[in-house]
N, C-alpha and C positions, 0 to 999 in steps of 0.2 A: 506492500497500501504505499502512493505517496504521504506523506505525513503533510506535506508544507507546498504549498504553490503560491504560496504571496511573494513574488519577488518585489514590491514596491519602493521598497529601502535603498535597493541595492544601488550603487552609481552606475551609471553610464557604462563604462567599461568592465566594471565587475560582473554587470549582467550578459554584456555582449560577450564575456569566458565564462560563465555559467551555461548560458546556452549553447555556446559554444562548442563546449563538451559532452552537453549532455544528448546535442546531437550527436555526437561521437560514438554516445552509448548506443543511442536508438538504431541507428545504423548499422552498428556492428552486431545487433540482436535481427531475428528473424520476423521481421515487420507483417509478411504473410501470412507467417503461422499465429503470431500473436495480435492482427485483425489491427495492426497498427498506423499501416500505411499512410493513410488519409490526413490523420494529425501530425503526423511525421510531416507532410510532403507540406501541409500550413507552416507548420515553428519553420521551418527549411525558408520558406516563403516569406515569413516576416523576417526572421534572422537576414535573410541576404537583404530586404530593404530597410533594414534598422544601421547593419554594415556601412551599406550605401550612404546613409543620411549623419554617421557621425566622424566615416571618412572626412566629407565634405565637412561639417563640421570643426575637425581638428586642423583644416587650412587657415583659418583665423581662429588667433589666440582669446577674441572676447568672445566669439559663437560658443566656446569649447567651456568655457568660464560661467557664462551662459544656462550652459547645460547642468554645468555642475551645481550656482545656484537657484536653478529651481526646482532639480532633484532634493536638496536640502530645506528649501523652505516648504516645500511638499511634505517631504519625512515630518521637518517639525510639527508641521500643521497636523499631521495624522495621527502626531504621539499625543501631542495635545487632546484628539479627540476621544482615541482608544482609553487612555488615562480617565478621562471622566465616564464615558460607558462605563468600565470597572469598578468607580463606584454605587453605578445602579445596583450593585448584586451583593454587597458589601454589607455585614450587619451594622453601616454605624449610621441611621437613620437620619441628622443632620447636615453632614457633609453629601449623604445622597441627593438630600432636596439642593444642595447648593449645586450640586455635580448639574444635576437636574434642567434648574434654572439657566445654567451656562449653555447647556445644552438646546437649551429652548432657542437662546440667541444664536446659535452656530449652527444651527437646522435651518437656519431664517437665508443661509448664505448655500445651498446644497452643492456637492461636488466637486468643492474650490479646487482641489488637485489637479482636475480635467478637463478645465474651464484653459481656454484661450489665453496667453500671457498675459495681454494686458489687461483684459477682464481678470483675470485672476491674482491679478496689482490691487486692483482697483476693489474686491472682493475683499482679500482679506484688510484693506487698509478702512473698508468700510465694518469690518465685523470688526477690527480694534477700534472701531469708534464707540460700536456699539457693548463695548463689554467693561470700555472706561465711563465707569460709573459709582459713585460710591460703593453701593451693596454690593455690585458683581465684583469689584477691587478686593472689597474687605472677603466677600466670598474666593473669590481665586486664590486669594493667601492661604486661607483658610484650609484650603486642598491642598498648600506646597507648590502652585502651580504656577507663581508672577514668573520667575524666570524661565519656564515654557513659554508663556506670552510674550517676555520679553524678545525671548529667541526669535520667534516668530516676524515681529515684527523688524527685528535687527537683519533676518534673511530678507524681508522681502523689501525693505531698503536699500538694499544691496543690490538687490537683482534688479531694482528701479533705476538705481544710477550709471549698475553698467549697462543696462540697457538704451540708457540715452544717449550713453558715451558711445553707441552703434549707429549708423544709418538705421531708421525705421525698418521702412519697409527688408533689407539685408536681412536684419536679426528676427524681424518678423517670420518670412519664408521657411530661414533656415531654421531655427529653434524651433515653430511649432510643427514641420517636418518630423525632426526628430524627435518631440515628444508622440504625436501622434503615433510613428513605426514602433515605438518601445510599448506605447497602451495595445496594441494590436500585435507586438511580440508578449507581453508577459499574458493578455488573454489565449494566445497559441498555445503556449505552455499550461495554461490551466486546462485548457482542453484537454493537453496531451494525460495531466495526473487525472484530472476527470475520467478521462476514456480506458485508462492503465485501473485506476480504483473500482469502475464498474465490471470493467470484465472479469478481477480476481474476484468480485463480489458474486459472478453469473459462473464462472468458468472455475476459479480457485486460483490461490496464490501462487502455487508453484509456477507456473511456466511464465510468470513475472517477478518471482523475487530479487533474481539478481541485478532485472535493470532495475529495477523500486530501489532496492539496497545502494545502487551508484548513484540514482538520482537522487535520492535522500542525504547521501553522503555530500554530495557535492551543494545543492540546495543547505544545508547545515554549516558546511566549510566558507562559504560565501557570505555566509549569516554574520559568523566568528567575528 
C-alpha cells in the first residue's frame, strides 16, 4: 500500500527527483501484469511537461527564485491551516473554539495555493488583514501560531517584491506554467498511488509489495 501520495511541500527540484525515481521503479515493473500502464503513462507525460517548465525556469535566476518563494508561501499557508484543523479534534474546548473561529476567516479564501500568482498574493494580503483584529490576534497567540502567521506574511511579501522585479508578463507566463504543470504532476502521482492501493485491495498486496515498498521509501526519504 502507498502510505502517502501528498508531495505538495517538496521543493521543485526535490519533487522532480522523487518522480524521476518513481518512474524508474514503475518502468522496471511488469506494468501490463500489474495493470498500471495507463496511470504510469499519464505520470510520464506530466513529468515531461514539468521537466520542460523547470528547465526553462532555471535559465532565469528570478524565475527559479519565484518558484521557490511561491512554494515556500504555499507550504507556510498549508501548515497553518493543517495546524488549525488539528485542534478541532483535540479535547481542549477553548483552543478548539479559537481554531474554529480562525478557520471561519481562512475559509473565506478557498484554495489559496492553487490560485494564479497575483490572485494568490492578493488573497493572502486580504486574509492577513482579516486576521489582524484584537480578538483574532489573541486567538492566534493562544494557539501559539503568531510566528506561523508572520511567516506567511513575510513569504508573501518576499514573493511580491521579487515578482515586481521581473517583467510582469515574463514572470506570469513562466511561473504560472510551472505551477500548473506541478499541480498536474502531483495529481498524476496521486492517481498512481490510488490505482496501486485499489488494485491491492481487489487482487491482494503481494504482486505490488516490492513496488509499494520502493515508492514508500522514496516518498519518506524526500520528506525528511
